[in-house]
Residue frames as qw, qx, qy, qz and C-alpha x, y, z in Angstrom:
[[0.567, 0.704, -0.412, 0.119, -60.96, 14.81, -13.67],
 [0.865, -0.466, 0.165, 0.085, -58.52, 12.39, -12.19],
 [0.445, 0.808, -0.378, 0.078, -55.10, 13.68, -13.44],
 [0.030, -0.616, 0.752, -0.232, -53.02, 11.87, -10.81],
 [0.820, -0.121, 0.435, -0.352, -55.02, 8.67, -10.47],
 [0.435, -0.204, 0.822, 0.306, -53.89, 5.42, -11.86],
 [0.253, 0.150, -0.603, -0.742, -54.83, 4.66, -15.43],
 [0.777, 0.048, 0.152, -0.609, -58.47, 3.27, -16.03],
 [0.441, -0.145, 0.884, 0.057, -58.76, -0.51, -16.33],
 [0.440, 0.132, -0.636, -0.621, -60.08, -2.60, -19.23],
 [0.784, -0.094, 0.320, -0.523, -63.04, -4.88, -18.66],
 [0.699, -0.084, 0.709, 0.031, -63.27, -8.57, -19.41],
 [0.708, 0.585, 0.390, 0.069, -64.02, -7.77, -23.07],
 [0.621, 0.073, 0.174, 0.760, -60.98, -5.53, -23.43],
 [0.076, 0.818, 0.282, 0.495, -62.98, -2.27, -23.39],
 [0.283, 0.187, -0.370, 0.865, -61.51, 0.68, -21.50],
 [0.345, -0.700, -0.624, 0.034, -63.52, 1.70, -18.43],
 [0.025, -0.802, 0.059, -0.594, -63.79, 4.91, -16.36],
 [0.673, -0.709, 0.148, -0.153, -62.37, 3.39, -13.22],
 [0.404, 0.560, -0.689, 0.221, -59.02, 2.45, -11.97],
 [0.508, -0.362, 0.611, -0.487, -60.53, 0.44, -9.03],
 [0.293, 0.123, -0.924, -0.213, -60.38, -3.27, -9.50],
 [0.091, 0.272, 0.863, -0.415, -63.07, -4.02, -6.84],
 [0.429, 0.490, 0.186, -0.736, -65.42, -1.50, -8.52],
 [0.383, 0.395, -0.644, -0.531, -64.74, -3.08, -11.91],
 [0.116, -0.022, -0.993, 0.024, -65.31, -6.67, -10.63],
 [0.228, 0.371, 0.665, -0.607, -68.61, -5.52, -9.00],
 [0.430, 0.525, -0.120, -0.725, -69.86, -3.76, -12.05],
 [0.342, 0.278, -0.809, -0.390, -69.02, -6.76, -14.22],
 [0.025, 0.139, 0.951, -0.274, -70.85, -9.05, -11.83],
 [0.354, 0.483, 0.374, -0.708, -73.83, -6.74, -11.92],
 [0.456, 0.443, -0.415, -0.651, -73.85, -6.79, -15.76],
 [0.177, 0.108, -0.970, -0.124, -73.61, -10.62, -15.74],
 [0.191, 0.358, 0.776, -0.483, -76.78, -10.69, -13.33],
 [0.407, 0.525, 0.125, -0.737, -78.62, -8.30, -15.57],
 [0.459, 0.376, -0.584, -0.554, -77.94, -10.23, -18.80],
 [0.277, 0.045, -0.960, -0.021, -78.47, -13.68, -17.28],
 [0.596, -0.473, -0.155, -0.630, -81.50, -12.68, -15.13],
 [0.731, -0.179, -0.608, 0.254, -79.77, -14.40, -12.29],
 [0.423, -0.617, -0.404, 0.527, -80.69, -12.51, -9.10],
 [0.098, 0.977, 0.183, 0.046, -80.83, -8.70, -8.80],
 [0.672, 0.329, -0.170, 0.642, -77.71, -6.70, -9.54],
 [0.217, -0.913, -0.040, -0.344, -78.43, -3.86, -6.98],
 [0.749, -0.625, 0.116, 0.185, -75.95, -5.13, -4.40],
 [0.726, 0.086, 0.263, 0.630, -73.19, -5.42, -6.94],
 [0.223, 0.752, 0.210, 0.584, -73.98, -1.95, -8.24],
 [0.420, -0.894, 0.012, -0.153, -73.96, -0.44, -4.79],
 [0.789, -0.421, 0.201, 0.399, -70.60, -2.06, -4.19],
 [0.610, 0.388, 0.261, 0.640, -69.17, -0.67, -7.41],
 [0.051, -0.867, -0.132, -0.478, -70.40, 2.78, -6.42],
 [0.633, -0.768, 0.077, 0.055, -69.01, 2.43, -2.97],
 [0.810, -0.160, 0.209, 0.524, -65.52, 1.37, -4.34],
 [0.309, 0.003, 0.299, 0.903, -65.37, 4.25, -6.84],
 [0.155, 0.714, 0.542, -0.415, -68.08, 6.93, -6.33],
 [0.091, 0.628, -0.235, -0.736, -66.70, 9.07, -9.09],
 [0.109, -0.028, 0.877, 0.467, -67.32, 6.29, -11.72],
 [0.499, 0.170, 0.064, -0.847, -70.60, 7.21, -13.41],
 [0.442, 0.086, -0.803, -0.391, -71.29, 3.85, -15.22],
 [0.222, -0.202, -0.922, 0.244, -72.60, 1.99, -12.21],
 [0.196, 0.350, 0.416, -0.816, -74.95, 4.80, -11.33],
 [0.483, 0.274, -0.346, -0.757, -76.42, 4.82, -14.82],
 [0.369, 0.035, -0.917, -0.147, -76.66, 1.03, -14.77],
 [0.054, -0.258, -0.820, 0.509, -78.48, 1.13, -11.55],
 [0.358, 0.368, 0.155, -0.844, -80.93, 3.83, -12.78],
 [0.461, 0.236, -0.638, -0.570, -81.58, 1.83, -15.85],
 [0.288, -0.089, -0.950, 0.080, -82.20, -1.31, -13.92],
 [0.095, 0.313, 0.628, -0.706, -84.56, 0.43, -11.46],
 [0.428, 0.318, -0.147, -0.833, -86.48, 1.92, -14.38],
 [0.413, 0.112, -0.817, -0.386, -86.93, -1.58, -15.82],
 [0.047, -0.160, -0.904, 0.394, -88.64, -2.68, -12.72],
 [0.228, -0.430, -0.516, -0.705, -91.72, -0.42, -13.60],
 [0.410, -0.644, -0.595, 0.251, -92.56, 0.20, -9.95],
 [0.050, 0.929, 0.116, 0.347, -93.31, 3.88, -9.19],
 [0.597, -0.776, 0.158, 0.129, -90.95, 4.00, -6.13],
 [0.777, -0.117, 0.350, 0.510, -88.12, 2.63, -8.18],
 [0.426, 0.686, 0.280, 0.520, -88.56, 5.30, -10.89],
 [0.243, -0.962, 0.024, -0.122, -88.31, 8.11, -8.22],
 [0.691, -0.560, 0.335, 0.312, -84.98, 6.56, -7.06],
 [0.696, 0.253, 0.377, 0.556, -83.76, 6.26, -10.60],
 [0.191, 0.890, 0.205, 0.359, -84.61, 9.86, -11.19],
 [0.404, -0.897, 0.173, 0.049, -82.53, 10.93, -8.22],
 [0.758, -0.218, 0.417, 0.452, -79.56, 8.83, -9.31],
 [0.557, 0.511, 0.378, 0.533, -79.75, 10.40, -12.77],
 [0.083, -0.984, -0.057, -0.149, -79.99, 13.97, -11.34],
 [0.592, -0.707, 0.324, 0.213, -76.88, 13.32, -9.31],
 [0.738, 0.017, 0.473, 0.481, -75.10, 11.75, -12.28],
 [0.404, 0.770, 0.282, 0.405, -75.95, 14.56, -14.67],
 [0.278, -0.953, 0.118, 0.025, -74.45, 17.07, -12.10],
 [0.674, -0.450, 0.487, 0.326, -71.30, 15.01, -12.14],
 [0.670, 0.383, 0.478, 0.419, -71.21, 14.64, -15.93],
 [0.179, 0.957, 0.145, 0.179, -71.39, 18.41, -16.29],
 [0.458, -0.810, 0.322, 0.173, -68.17, 18.65, -14.26],
 [0.836, 0.034, 0.410, 0.362, -66.30, 16.34, -16.68],
 [0.131, -0.488, 0.388, 0.771, -63.87, 17.82, -19.24],
 [0.675, 0.539, 0.014, -0.504, -65.47, 18.32, -22.72],
 [0.089, 0.403, -0.855, -0.315, -65.00, 15.63, -25.25],
 [0.592, -0.009, -0.637, -0.493, -66.54, 12.57, -26.70],
 [0.334, -0.181, -0.881, 0.284, -66.70, 10.48, -23.41],
 [0.100, 0.267, 0.451, -0.846, -68.63, 13.33, -21.76],
 [0.492, 0.155, -0.263, -0.816, -70.98, 13.68, -24.65],
 [0.520, -0.054, -0.826, -0.213, -71.73, 9.88, -24.66],
 [0.191, -0.219, -0.787, 0.545, -72.50, 9.96, -20.99],
 [0.271, 0.229, 0.151, -0.923, -74.72, 13.00, -21.50],
 [0.531, 0.031, -0.567, -0.629, -76.67, 11.19, -24.28],
 [0.479, -0.128, -0.868, 0.014, -77.08, 8.02, -22.19],
 [0.091, -0.283, -0.623, 0.724, -78.08, 9.87, -18.95],
 [0.315, 0.208, -0.023, -0.926, -80.42, 12.17, -20.79],
 [0.552, -0.062, -0.651, -0.518, -82.28, 9.33, -22.61],
 [0.395, -0.275, -0.835, 0.264, -82.61, 7.38, -19.27],
 [0.046, 0.273, 0.413, -0.867, -83.70, 10.60, -17.54],
 [0.403, 0.076, -0.339, -0.846, -86.29, 11.15, -20.31],
 [0.557, -0.159, -0.779, -0.238, -87.71, 7.70, -19.91],
 [0.299, -0.252, -0.737, 0.551, -87.67, 7.88, -16.10],
 [0.144, 0.192, 0.210, -0.948, -89.48, 11.30, -16.04],
 [0.495, -0.033, -0.521, -0.695, -92.05, 10.03, -18.51],
 [0.518, -0.245, -0.819, 0.022, -92.79, 7.00, -16.24],
 [0.190, -0.367, -0.577, 0.705, -93.36, 9.51, -13.35],
 [0.173, 0.773, 0.610, 0.026, -95.77, 11.45, -15.47],
 [0.151, -0.788, 0.080, 0.591, -93.50, 14.45, -15.96],
 [0.688, 0.540, 0.407, 0.263, -93.82, 14.76, -19.69],
 [0.201, 0.969, -0.081, 0.121, -92.40, 18.32, -19.98],
 [0.396, -0.745, 0.532, 0.068, -89.34, 17.50, -18.10],
 [0.788, 0.037, 0.581, 0.201, -89.01, 14.25, -20.10],
 [0.601, 0.737, 0.229, 0.206, -89.17, 16.17, -23.32],
 [0.052, -0.957, 0.286, -0.018, -86.52, 18.58, -22.13],
 [0.650, -0.439, 0.601, 0.151, -84.23, 15.61, -21.42],
 [0.744, 0.327, 0.518, 0.265, -84.72, 14.26, -24.93],
 [0.368, 0.923, 0.049, 0.104, -84.20, 17.72, -26.43],
 [0.417, -0.769, 0.438, 0.207, -80.73, 17.78, -24.72],
 [0.631, -0.097, 0.673, 0.373, -79.76, 15.04, -27.13],
 [0.503, 0.647, 0.537, 0.202, -81.65, 16.23, -30.20],
 [0.061, 0.978, -0.037, -0.197, -80.39, 19.87, -30.07],
 [0.206, -0.735, 0.581, 0.282, -76.78, 18.68, -30.62],
 [0.175, -0.151, 0.926, 0.300, -77.56, 15.52, -32.56],
 [0.589, 0.271, 0.010, -0.761, -80.61, 15.85, -34.77],
 [0.644, 0.279, -0.618, -0.355, -79.94, 12.59, -36.38],
 [0.127, -0.234, 0.904, -0.335, -79.89, 10.43, -33.19],
 [0.697, -0.120, -0.492, -0.508, -82.08, 7.47, -33.42],
 [0.615, -0.342, 0.555, -0.443, -83.55, 5.35, -30.59],
 [0.157, 0.183, -0.960, -0.143, -82.84, 1.58, -30.97],
 [0.719, -0.204, -0.250, -0.615, -86.23, -0.29, -31.29],
 [0.730, -0.048, -0.673, 0.107, -84.72, -3.08, -29.43],
 [0.381, -0.104, -0.581, 0.712, -84.25, -0.96, -26.30],
 [0.172, 0.114, 0.178, -0.962, -86.97, 1.80, -26.50],
 [0.335, 0.478, 0.778, -0.231, -90.68, 1.21, -26.29],
 [0.277, 0.506, 0.591, 0.564, -92.72, 2.37, -29.32],
 [0.145, -0.928, -0.342, -0.037, -94.35, 5.14, -27.31],
 [0.493, -0.653, 0.169, 0.550, -90.86, 6.47, -26.24],
 [0.436, 0.018, 0.546, 0.715, -89.72, 6.39, -29.89],
 [0.132, 0.718, 0.558, 0.394, -92.81, 8.12, -31.06],
 [0.267, -0.925, -0.156, 0.221, -92.40, 10.98, -28.46],
 [0.522, -0.453, 0.329, 0.644, -88.75, 11.31, -29.46],
 [0.356, 0.314, 0.615, 0.629, -89.66, 11.57, -33.14],
 [0.020, -0.875, -0.467, -0.128, -92.28, 14.15, -32.42],
 [0.370, -0.848, 0.031, 0.379, -89.73, 16.29, -30.65],
 [0.526, -0.086, 0.511, 0.675, -87.26, 15.75, -33.58],
 [0.225, 0.627, 0.582, 0.467, -89.90, 17.20, -35.91],
 [0.210, -0.938, -0.260, 0.094, -90.65, 20.20, -33.54],
 [0.458, -0.654, 0.234, 0.554, -86.95, 21.07, -33.35],
 [0.462, 0.183, 0.551, 0.670, -86.50, 20.78, -37.15],
 [0.074, 0.768, 0.481, 0.415, -89.28, 23.45, -37.51],
 [0.406, -0.810, -0.226, 0.357, -88.06, 25.62, -34.59],
 [0.262, 0.944, -0.146, 0.140, -86.35, 29.01, -35.27],
 [0.844, -0.011, -0.145, 0.516, -82.58, 28.58, -35.18],
 [0.223, -0.968, 0.091, 0.076, -80.33, 30.94, -33.27],
 [0.675, 0.569, -0.302, 0.359, -76.70, 31.63, -34.37],
 [0.683, -0.690, 0.075, 0.226, -74.06, 31.08, -31.79],
 [0.539, 0.732, -0.244, 0.338, -70.81, 32.86, -32.37],
 [0.760, -0.589, 0.004, 0.276, -67.64, 32.24, -30.35],
 [0.396, 0.832, -0.294, 0.254, -64.44, 34.38, -30.48],
 [0.885, -0.357, -0.057, 0.295, -61.17, 33.22, -29.04],
 [0.032, -0.932, 0.361, 0.022, -57.86, 34.98, -28.19],
 [0.699, -0.335, 0.612, 0.160, -56.08, 31.57, -28.21],
 [0.046, 0.448, -0.670, -0.590, -54.23, 30.44, -31.35],
 [0.460, -0.045, -0.793, -0.397, -56.52, 27.35, -31.83],
 [0.329, -0.063, 0.628, -0.703, -59.59, 26.52, -29.86],
 [0.205, -0.276, -0.896, -0.282, -62.29, 23.82, -29.99],
 [0.424, -0.190, 0.145, -0.874, -65.85, 24.85, -29.12],
 [0.229, -0.154, -0.959, 0.065, -68.00, 22.46, -27.09],
 [0.553, -0.266, 0.035, -0.789, -71.64, 22.29, -25.97],
 [0.872, -0.269, 0.215, -0.349, -72.56, 19.71, -23.30],
 [0.633, -0.379, 0.643, 0.205, -69.23, 18.05, -24.02],
 [0.739, 0.440, 0.466, 0.206, -69.81, 17.72, -27.78],
 [0.313, -0.332, 0.311, 0.834, -67.40, 19.40, -30.12],
 [0.422, 0.732, 0.520, -0.124, -69.49, 21.79, -32.36],
 [0.406, 0.903, 0.005, 0.141, -66.88, 24.00, -33.82],
 [0.770, -0.181, 0.035, 0.610, -63.28, 25.15, -34.02],
 [0.142, 0.986, -0.047, -0.069, -61.59, 28.52, -34.07],
 [0.867, 0.228, -0.002, 0.442, -58.19, 28.43, -35.84],
 [0.404, 0.378, -0.124, 0.824, -56.93, 32.07, -35.34],
 [0.156, -0.391, -0.504, 0.754, -57.31, 34.65, -32.63],
 [0.280, 0.366, 0.141, -0.876, -60.51, 36.68, -33.00],
 [0.338, 0.004, -0.731, -0.593, -61.88, 34.29, -35.54],
 [0.654, -0.063, 0.306, -0.689, -65.51, 33.16, -34.86],
 [0.002, -0.049, -0.995, -0.091, -66.84, 29.63, -34.70],
 [0.527, 0.010, 0.027, -0.850, -70.47, 29.76, -35.65],
 [0.004, -0.169, -0.984, -0.050, -73.22, 27.22, -35.19],
 [0.440, -0.195, -0.250, -0.840, -76.93, 27.57, -36.09]]
């Protein structure tokens, strides 16, 4: 949380970013240009963005995704470490849609990375993180290999058949939102009222 920091900047496309550091933003945009144009490796730019704003998670996720795309075993291990660190920081963010979006992106990258390292059980757990709270989530065929999509769909079917457990939350506050992994899953309007989710 950056309560006293300057406001986050907008990128060249006018989209709000998670950084207030102009040098970090410039380096990340340069890295994105390199990735999209296939003009040189973006790693130095991403490392520069991370150095300028270590709390900004996007450059770490971009770096992990790029390393994973290289398909070299050593790169996947480095990507896995980056994602573990990023997930730890994501869990510290305040609940809400931005945190949930980061959780989804990082979990999907983590699932692919762990699968490439032969850690299928851990990969399935990362994919389940998304499916447990968004059973309708679909993997884009333009970005995910058929084998990854097939594994994801198999997990979706398993979770649909799994026994559901009811979660009940009581609040003493006049109005409270209920979040899991940053995603809003319920609301309590009155003190002692329960918000339930199956």
